[in-house]
C-alpha positions as CSV (number, residue, x, y, z in Angstrom):
1,X,67.9,121.3,78.0
2,X,68.5,124.9,78.6
3,X,66.0,126.7,80.5
4,X,65.2,130.2,81.4
5,X,62.6,131.2,83.6
6,X,61.4,134.9,84.3
7,X,59.2,135.7,86.9
8,X,57.0,139.1,87.1
9,X,56.1,140.8,90.4
10,X,54.6,143.6,92.2
11,X,55.7,145.7,95.6
12,X,53.2,145.0,98.3
13,X,54.3,147.9,100.1
14,X,56.5,150.8,99.7
15,X,60.4,150.2,101.3
16,X,63.9,150.8,100.8
17,X,66.4,147.8,99.5
18,X,69.9,149.0,100.6
19,X,72.6,147.9,97.9
20,X,72.1,146.2,94.8
21,X,69.6,143.6,94.4
22,X,71.5,140.7,93.1
23,X,71.3,139.7,96.7
24,X,68.2,139.8,97.4
25,X,67.2,137.4,94.4
26,X,70.5,135.0,95.0
27,X,69.2,134.3,98.3
28,X,65.5,133.5,97.5
29,X,66.5,131.3,94.9
30,X,68.5,128.9,96.9
31,X,65.4,129.6,100.0
32,X,63.2,128.3,97.7
33,X,65.0,125.4,96.7
34,X,65.8,124.7,100.2
35,X,61.9,123.9,100.6
36,X,61.2,122.5,97.6
37,X,64.0,120.1,96.8
38,X,65.9,120.1,99.9
39,X,69.1,117.8,98.0
40,X,69.2,119.8,94.8
41,X,69.3,122.7,97.0
42,X,72.9,121.5,98.7
43,X,73.9,120.5,95.8
44,X,73.9,123.8,94.0
45,X,75.0,125.0,97.2
46,X,78.3,122.8,96.9
47,X,81.3,124.8,95.3
48,X,81.7,124.1,91.6
49,X,84.0,125.8,89.1
50,X,81.3,126.1,86.6
51,X,77.2,126.5,88.2
52,X,74.3,125.2,86.3
53,X,72.8,128.4,86.8
54,X,72.5,132.1,86.0
55,X,70.4,134.4,88.0
56,X,69.6,138.2,87.0
57,X,68.9,140.9,89.7
58,X,66.0,142.7,90.1
59,X,64.3,144.6,87.1
60,X,62.6,147.4,86.4
61,X,63.4,149.1,89.9
62,X,66.7,150.7,88.8
63,X,70.1,150.8,89.7
64,X,70.7,152.1,93.6
65,X,71.8,155.5,93.7
66,X,73.4,156.5,96.8
67,X,73.5,152.9,97.8
68,X,69.5,152.2,98.2
69,X,66.9,151.9,95.6
70,X,63.5,153.5,96.3
71,X,60.5,151.3,95.7
72,X,56.8,152.1,95.7
73,X,53.9,150.3,96.6
74,X,52.5,148.5,93.1
75,X,55.6,149.3,91.6
76,X,55.9,146.3,89.1
77,X,59.3,144.3,88.9
78,X,60.7,140.8,87.4
79,X,63.5,139.2,87.7
80,X,65.1,135.7,85.7
81,X,66.7,131.9,86.3
82,X,68.4,130.2,83.9
83,X,69.4,126.9,84.1
84,X,72.1,125.0,82.1
85,X,71.4,121.4,83.0
86,X,69.0,118.7,82.7
87,X,68.5,117.5,86.2
88,X,68.3,121.4,87.4
89,X,65.9,122.3,84.0
90,X,63.6,120.2,84.5
91,X,63.5,120.7,88.5
92,X,63.0,124.1,87.8
93,X,60.3,123.5,85.5
94,X,58.7,120.8,87.8
95,X,59.2,122.1,91.0
96,X,60.8,125.4,91.9
97,X,58.6,127.3,89.1
98,X,54.8,125.4,90.1
99,X,55.7,126.3,93.9
100,X,56.5,129.7,93.8
101,X,54.5,130.8,96.6
102,X,51.7,133.6,96.5
103,X,54.2,136.3,98.3
104,X,57.6,136.0,98.5
105,X,60.3,137.8,100.2
106,X,63.4,139.7,97.8
107,X,65.9,142.7,99.8
108,X,63.5,142.7,103.2
109,X,60.3,143.8,101.1
110,X,56.9,141.3,100.3
111,X,56.5,141.1,96.7
112,X,53.4,139.4,94.9
113,X,54.0,137.0,91.9
114,X,52.0,138.0,89.2
115,X,53.1,135.7,86.9
116,X,56.4,133.3,85.4
117,X,56.9,132.3,82.3
118,X,59.5,130.5,79.9
119,X,57.9,131.6,76.7
120,X,59.7,134.3,74.7
121,X,56.6,135.2,73.5
122,X,55.6,136.2,76.6
123,X,59.1,138.3,78.1
124,X,62.5,138.3,75.4
125,X,64.4,136.9,78.4
126,X,62.3,133.7,78.9
127,X,62.7,130.3,76.7
128,X,64.0,127.2,76.6
129,X,65.9,124.7,74.1
130,X,67.9,122.0,73.9
131,X,71.5,121.8,73.6
132,X,71.3,119.9,70.6
133,X,68.3,121.0,68.8
134,X,70.9,125.1,69.5
135,X,73.6,123.1,67.8
136,X,71.6,122.2,64.9
137,X,70.2,125.3,64.4
138,X,73.7,126.9,63.8
139,X,76.5,124.4,63.7
140,X,75.0,123.0,60.2
141,X,74.1,126.8,58.9
142,X,75.6,126.6,55.1
143,X,76.7,130.4,55.3
144,X,77.3,131.0,59.1
145,X,78.0,134.4,60.4
146,X,80.5,137.0,59.8
147,X,79.1,139.4,62.5
148,X,77.5,139.6,65.8
149,X,76.1,142.3,67.7
150,X,75.4,142.3,71.9
151,X,73.7,143.7,74.2
152,X,75.1,143.5,77.9
153,X,72.1,143.6,79.9
154,X,73.4,143.4,83.4
155,X,77.0,144.9,84.3
156,X,79.8,142.3,82.7
157,X,83.4,141.8,84.0
158,X,86.2,139.4,83.5
159,X,88.9,138.3,85.3
160,X,91.8,140.6,84.2
161,X,95.4,140.5,85.4
162,X,94.8,142.2,88.6
163,X,91.1,142.6,89.2
164,X,88.4,142.4,86.8
165,X,88.1,144.1,83.2
166,X,84.6,146.1,82.7
167,X,85.3,145.4,78.9
168,X,85.0,142.4,76.7
169,X,88.0,141.4,74.6
170,X,86.7,138.7,72.0
171,X,88.4,136.0,73.6
172,X,87.6,136.5,77.1
173,X,84.1,136.3,76.0
174,X,84.1,133.5,74.0
175,X,86.3,131.1,76.9
176,X,83.0,132.4,79.4
177,X,80.4,131.1,77.0
178,X,83.3,127.7,76.2
179,X,83.6,126.9,79.8
180,X,80.1,126.2,80.0
181,X,79.3,124.9,77.0
182,X,81.6,122.0,77.9
183,X,80.7,121.4,81.4
184,X,76.8,120.7,80.5
185,X,76.3,120.4,76.6
186,X,76.8,117.0,75.2
187,X,78.6,118.0,71.8
188,X,82.2,119.5,72.7
189,X,83.9,122.3,71.0
190,X,88.0,122.9,70.5
191,X,89.1,123.8,73.1
192,X,91.5,126.5,70.5
193,X,88.2,128.7,69.7
194,X,89.6,131.2,72.2
195,X,92.5,131.4,70.5
196,X,91.4,131.9,67.2
197,X,88.9,134.1,68.0
198,X,91.8,136.0,69.5
199,X,94.0,135.8,66.3
200,X,90.8,136.5,63.8
201,X,87.7,138.3,65.2
202,X,88.2,142.1,66.2
203,X,85.5,144.2,67.9
204,X,83.9,146.3,65.3
205,X,82.5,148.7,67.7
206,X,80.9,149.5,71.1
207,X,78.5,151.5,73.2
208,X,79.7,150.4,76.6
209,X,79.2,151.9,79.6
210,X,80.4,151.3,83.5
211,X,78.2,150.3,86.3
212,X,78.8,149.4,89.9
213,X,77.6,146.4,91.1
214,X,77.4,145.9,94.9
215,X,77.0,142.0,96.3
216,X,77.0,142.8,100.1
217,X,80.6,144.2,100.7
218,X,82.0,143.5,97.5
219,X,81.7,146.0,94.7
220,X,82.9,145.1,91.0
221,X,82.7,147.2,87.8
222,X,81.1,146.1,84.9
223,X,80.0,147.3,81.5
224,X,76.4,147.5,80.1
225,X,75.5,148.4,76.3
226,X,76.0,146.9,72.6
227,X,79.3,146.0,71.3
228,X,79.7,144.3,67.7
229,X,82.3,141.7,66.9
230,X,83.6,141.1,63.0
231,X,85.3,137.7,62.3
232,X,88.0,139.0,59.7
233,X,90.3,135.4,59.4
234,X,88.2,132.6,60.6
235,X,86.9,129.5,58.8
236,X,83.4,128.5,58.4
237,X,83.2,125.8,61.0
238,X,84.9,127.7,63.8
239,X,82.6,130.8,62.7
240,X,79.5,128.4,63.2
241,X,80.8,127.7,66.3
242,X,81.1,130.8,67.5
243,X,77.6,131.8,66.3
244,X,76.2,128.9,68.6
245,X,78.1,130.3,71.5
246,X,76.9,133.4,71.0
247,X,73.1,131.9,71.3
248,X,74.0,130.3,74.1
249,X,75.3,133.5,76.0
250,X,71.6,133.8,76.4
251,X,71.4,131.6,78.8
252,X,75.0,130.7,80.2
253,X,75.7,135.1,80.7
254,X,78.8,136.3,80.5
255,X,82.0,136.7,82.0
256,X,82.1,136.8,86.2
257,X,79.6,135.9,88.1
258,X,76.8,135.4,86.6
259,X,75.2,134.0,89.6
260,X,75.0,136.9,90.9
261,X,72.9,138.8,88.7
262,X,76.4,139.9,86.1
263,X,76.5,139.2,82.6
264,X,73.1,139.0,81.0
265,X,74.0,138.7,77.1
266,X,72.0,138.8,74.1
267,X,72.6,138.4,70.5
268,X,71.5,139.7,66.9
269,X,73.3,138.0,64.2
270,X,73.9,140.9,61.6
271,X,73.2,138.2,58.6
């Protein structure tokens, strides 16, 4: 099961957030798990090659300017937490979300919780679907799409030969989704899919800009904006697998540091 929960909040008082807001969401995620389910909190803290969750930064308050985010009393914001495994999804829905306090502290400021939802009808970044249904919706299409247009909503970066690359090369993009899919989904895809994408898919257009992300003292540069892929030489079954992964990206994110607010992604198929 995949679950994306959006929490809406309002600032109780005015204040300044130093640096980015991803660290605040990350800290509250673990703090609240410690209150709700200490054993799961410990499991989520353990080092893992593929963590079973992704997190957003605070949205609605803008990016830092001069290293600071200015917040006004009553200002509305939201953040999203997404679970990629059955265990974490169930615990999120049955424990973490229902037991949210009326007021939470994020980045040293108090915020009143004004709502929470997993319904996409209530918030475009909320949702819930099983791996089985997601696979059935895309893998058995008679005519799989040949093109996909993506929005990178938060800064997205990938491991480069040296440092990070703030541009989504098609095979790197697909590799990041495939790694998470193979870790948690009951249906497995070919490990050769990134190579097939490298040879048969092209970037047909993009409107991206680079944005720096600060998490504590660490600075990473990622890209945000729109981006389009076209499949020029990919068999229908491989296009169907790519289509499933492209929609999976809504939950799992793209690229590096998706548990720290980076890589929020959504797709609209052209066909």
